[in-house]
N, C-alpha and C positions, 0 to 999 in steps of 0.2 A: 591583472587581466580581468575584464568585465565578465559577469556571469552570464552564462547562456541559458536561454530558456527554449522550451519545445512547445510546439503548437500542432494542431491536428488539421489535416487538409483532406478534402475529398478528391480522390483520383479522377472522378467523373466530371464534376463541375467546377472544382477548384475552391469551393467554399471552405472557410477557415472556422473552426470551432475550438473553444478552450479545452474541451475534454473529449474523450473517445466515445463514440456512440455506434451501435450496429447499423443504424439507418441514417443516411444523410438528411438533414432537416430542409435542405435547399431543393435537391433533385429527387429525393425518395429512393435512391438507389441503396442497396444493402451491401455491407462489408466492403465499402470503399474508402473508409476513413483510415489514414495512415498517419503516423507521428513522424514529425520532422523536426530537426534542430534549426532554430533561427537565431539571428544575432540580436542581442538585446539593444545594441545601438549601432546605427549605421556607420559604416567607415567613410561615408561621404559618398555623394554620387559621382559618377563619371565626369571628369572635367576634360572634356574633348575640345581641341581647338579648331574644329572644323567650321569656321566662320562665326562671328558674333551674331548671337540670336537677337533678332529685332524685338522690340516690345510689341506684344499682342494688343491690338485696339480693335473695336468694331468697325467693320467696312461694309458699305453698301455692296449688295451682290452685283449690281450693275457696274461697279467700279473695279471689280476683280478682273485682272487680265489673265488670259489663258490662251493657249495655242492649241487648236483642235487637231493639228497635224504633227504633234509633239511625240507621237508614239515612236518606240524604238524597235527596229527590225531585228528580230532574233535570227534571222537567216534560216529559220525552220518554219515552213509554211503551216504545218499541222499545229504547232505550238502557237504561232500567230493567230490562227483561226480560233483556237480555244480561248485565247486571251482577249479577243475581240477586235483583232486588227494589229496587235503588237503590244510591246511592253510599255506601260505608262511609267514616266519618271516619277521616282518617289514612292512607288508602290511596293507593298509586301506581299509576296506570293508563296504560299505554302503547298508543297507537292508531297503527297503520301502514297503508299503502296506497300505491298508485301515485301518481304526480304528476298532479294534476288531477281526482282521482277524488271530492273533496269533504270531505276530512278537516278543512280549516280551517273550511269552511261549517257542518259539523256541529257543531264546537266552539263556533263563534260563536253559533249557534243556541241551544245549551245555555247559553251565557253570558248571552244575552239573555232567555231564558225564566225563568231562575232569579232573579226580582226580589226574593225574600225574604232574600237574603243578599248580601254583597259579592263580586263576582267580579273577579279580576285577570287579564286576558288579556295574556299577554307574547308579543310577536311579534318575531322576529328576521329575518323574511322580507318583511314588508310594512310600509308606512309607516301612520301614523294615518289619513292621508286615504283610502288604499285600503280599509282596514278599516271606515271610515264609510261608504264608497260601498257596500260589501257589506251592511252593516247596514240602509241605506236600501232596498237591494233586498229584503232579507228581510222589511222591514216590521214589525219588532218593536222596541219602545222599552224601555229599562231604565236608569233613573238610577243603579242600583247597579253598572253594568258599568264597569270602568275598563280603559283601554288603556295598556300600556306598551311602547314600541319600544326595547328594550335587549338586549344579548346578554351583557354582562359580569355574572357571577354576583355579584361583590362590590357592584356598584351595584344589582342586583336585590334583594339582601338588605337594603339600606338602605330601599328602598321598601316591602319586605314589613314591617319593623319599624314603619313609620309608618302603613301602611294597615291591616294585619291582616286580610287578606281571608278569606272563608269558603271559596272555591274558587279554585284557581289552575290556569291553562291555559298551557302553554309551548309555543310554535309556532315552531320545533321544537327538539328536543334537540340535533340536529346543528349548530345555529347557535350554541349556547350555549358560552362558554368562561370559564374561571377563571384568575386570575393565579398560582394555584398551580402550574400546569403551563405550560411555555413552549411546547408545540407548538401548532400551528394548530387552529382550530375544526373540528370534524368528524373528528378523529383519534381513535384508539382510546382513548388516555389521556384526552383532553379529554371524550369522551362518558361514559366511565366515572366520571370525578371529578365532572362536573356532575350526573349522575344520582344519585351517591352523596350530594352535598350537598342536592339536592331531597328525596331520601328521608329524610335527617336532619332537615330542616325539617318535612317531612310528619308523621314520628312524633313529634317533640317537642311540636309545636303542635296535633296531631290535625286538621290541615287536608288534605283530599283534593287530590291534584295529578294533573292530566292532562297527559301528555307526548305530543306528536305526533312520530312518527319516520318518517324516509324508509326506503324499502326498495331492495334491489339489483335488478339486471337479472333474477336467477333468483327473485325473489319473496320472498326473506327480509329480515328487518329489517336496515337497515344498521348497522354498529358491532359491538362485541364481543358474544359470546353471553352473556356475563354480565349484559348489560343486561336480557335477559328473565328472568333468575334474580332480579335485584334488585327489579324491580316486583312488585306483587301481582296485577295483571290485564293480560293482553295481548289487545288486540282487533285484529282485521283487517278493514279497510274495503275492499271489492272490488266489482266490477261490470263489466259489458261496456259499453264506450263506445257501441256501437251501440244499446244499449237504455238507457231512462232509469232503470233500477233500480239500487239499491245493496244490498249485503247486509253487515251488521256481523256477524261471527263472533267467537266468544270461543275464543282459543287456549289461555289459561291464566287461571284464576280461583280464587283462594284463598278466595273468599266465596261461590261459587255453581257452578252447572253449566257446563261447557265445551261443551255440545251445544246451547245455545240460539242463536237466530238473530233478528236484527233486519232488516226489510226496508224500504227507503225508495224513493221515486220522486223523482228530480231534475227540477225544473221551473224556471220563470223566478223563482218566489218562494222558491227554496231547496229543502230536502228535506222531502218530505211523508211522514209515517209511514203505512205500509200496514198497517192492522189485519187485513185479509182477503187473505192472500197468494194465495189461489186466483184472484183476480180478474185477477191479472197473469200467472199461470202457466197459465191455460186460455184458448185462443183461441176466439172465437166464429165458427162457420161455418154458412152456410146449407145446405150440401149435405155428404153423407157423403164422406170420403176414406180411401182404404186406407193402412195403414201408421201409424195413429195409435191409441194406447191411452192411457187415463188411470190414473194410479197414485196411491194413497192412502199418502202418506209422513208421517213424523213427524220434526220437527227440535225437539230438547229437549221441551218441554211443548207444543208447538204442532203440531197436525195440519194437513195442506195437501194439496191435490190438484194434481198436475202432469201436463203433457202430455208423453208421450214419442212421438218420431217416428222412424220407421225406413223406409230405402229399400233395397230388394234388387233387384239387376239383374244381368244376365250380364256376366262378367268380360270386359273388352275384352282385356286383356293376359294372359299366362300365369299370373301370380300374383294372386289375387283380393285386393281391398283391403279392410281393416278400419279403419273411422274412427269415432270417437265424440267428441261435444262435450258437456261437462257429465257425462260418465259415464266410469268406468274402463274404457279399452279392453281391459285384460286380462280383466276380468270379462265384458265382451261376447263376447270370444273364447271364453271358458269356457261360456257360456250357448249359443253356436252350436255348439260341439263336443257339448254335451248333446243339443241338437236333431239333430244328425247322427248320433250313435252310439246314442243310447238310443230316439229317436222316429222315426228313419228319414227325416227330411227332408233332401234332398240340397242342402246349401247350401256345400259345399265349393268349388265352381267358380263361386261368385256373390260380387259386391261387396256389402258391407253397410255402409251408413252410418247412423249413430245420433245423434239429437240430443235434448236436454232443453229444451223451450221456456222462453223467458223469460230465457235466459243465465245460469242458476244452475248450481251444481255438486252433485250429489246422490251421497251415500254410503250411503244407507239401503238394506240388502239387501231390503227389502219390495217395491221396485219391479221385481225380478226377473221376476215373472210378467207385468207390464206390458211389460217389454222383449221378452220372448218373444212375447207376443200381438201386439206391434207388427210384429216381424220376420215372423211367420206371416202376418199381414194383408197386409204389403206383398208377400210371396212369393206369396200366393194372389190378390193384387190384389182383395181382397174387404173392404170396410170393416167396422169394429166399430161397433156401435150406440153412439152418442155418450152415451147415458145408463147405460153400463156401465163399471165401473172395477175395478181389480185391487189386491190387497194380500197377497202372499205371497212367500216366498223359493223359489228353485229349487235342489235338491241335484244333485250329480254323477250320481246314478243316475236323474235325470228325475222324482224325487218332488216334490211340492208340500209344502214344509216351513212349520211354523206361525212366527208372528211375535209380538212383544209388542205390548201395548196395542191390541189389534185392535178392541175396542168403541169406542175413541176415533176410530179411522179409520172404522168404519162410521157412527158418529154424524155425523161431518164430511160424509161423502158423502151421507148422508140429508138433511142440512141444506142442501146445495147442489143438491138435486133430481135425484139419481141414482137409478135404478131398480133396478140389479142391481150386485152386487159379488162378485167371485170371491175367496175366501179358501181356506186349508187346511182339509181335513177335520179335522185334529187341533186346530184352533182352535175347533171348535164345542162342545166340552166346556164345560158351564156357561154357554154363551152363550144369552141370552134373546132370541130373534128377534122376539117379539111387541112389544117396545118400540120397534122400529125400523119405519119405514115403507118401508124398502127390502128387496128380495129378496136374501137371502144364499145364494149358490151355493157349497157346499163341493165341492172337488175334491182328488184325491189324486195324479194324474198328469198330465203334459202331454197325453197322448192325450185325456183327459176333457175338458180345456179346449178343444181343437182341435174335438172333436165338438160341443160345446155352442155354440161360437161360429160355427162354419162348416157 
């Protein structure tokens, strides 16, 4: 038996070092170096019989053939949107999210909906009976969906040779292990090697592969950072447990935009696609309430209207509190400073609490004006008309700055029955108001907004 040796790996970046150190020399993180047992000599690389590999030679880029319409329909419009129009053959997609958020449910739904090709669902966390129970709950049948409960990569490859599936789903990459590495499943070297083998199979056979990944307590994907570099697409599945809504974000996409967003509703029958996000982000009220303003935002190619909520009250303690949910608290502090310095509103001695309804997180600067309007409404204790919305950025000098794709935002607000929309005066150039049934109110300063609202 050959002698085994140990090596030290950084759990953050995957860097290898011959001895333990408190700080990683590669990424600078502290206490991330762990010792792992690796094999002194390789048992030999996987010899898969999935087609003879052609010798690699340099080819002119103009001579490379491709099919622009070769994307695979997943029969899930939200997932198709986030992927950039569908699944690219030979792509490797990593999906991460908190435990219990619905990653396995989402992937099983995709496997059951794609009835036109063979799907292999590899599970290292659940038994066949558990997966069948979930499939029964989803109420979707598919004779082309195969379930494999296996974690050993060598055994998985044998089944891949026999079945030749059209799409592969691995749940999860942290449970997979290969005989080429002696360390335990979930270690840095195992994750890296198993992902590399799945990538190799994906590229050679032109088969798309989904990898489900765990996340750490700070919200980042578990395993080495090189895992995110190896895959083609990284998707984040997130949501608030107190709400039934889930959001699928694209953090990296080699074949599409990273600003797209997919929204689902979790119910007893699985995940329902939400085609109109404004239905979940706008609450229905019978009476007017102060501190609420509607913002017209855009995520990727999709416009949506969200409800912003603010509460301004006198500070009980010496230092006023600033709290924001779903919005950057530093940007909230900046907007409050602009209101204090440029517009003369005395908010320095008051507590300000801010919330985005629906449990989503927004980074679009176009909601600045809605945030300001909600804060002023709560401070005045005067409600804003529920048929009024806002779409503009606020600058440090108190000016209302223009935003992009303003026509798309106005059209969405018009479609949902809003009567007035506040935009920047600098966005009105070339804007045809006659084609909208909504009244467009151009403003240049916060003072103008205040006078027209209150």
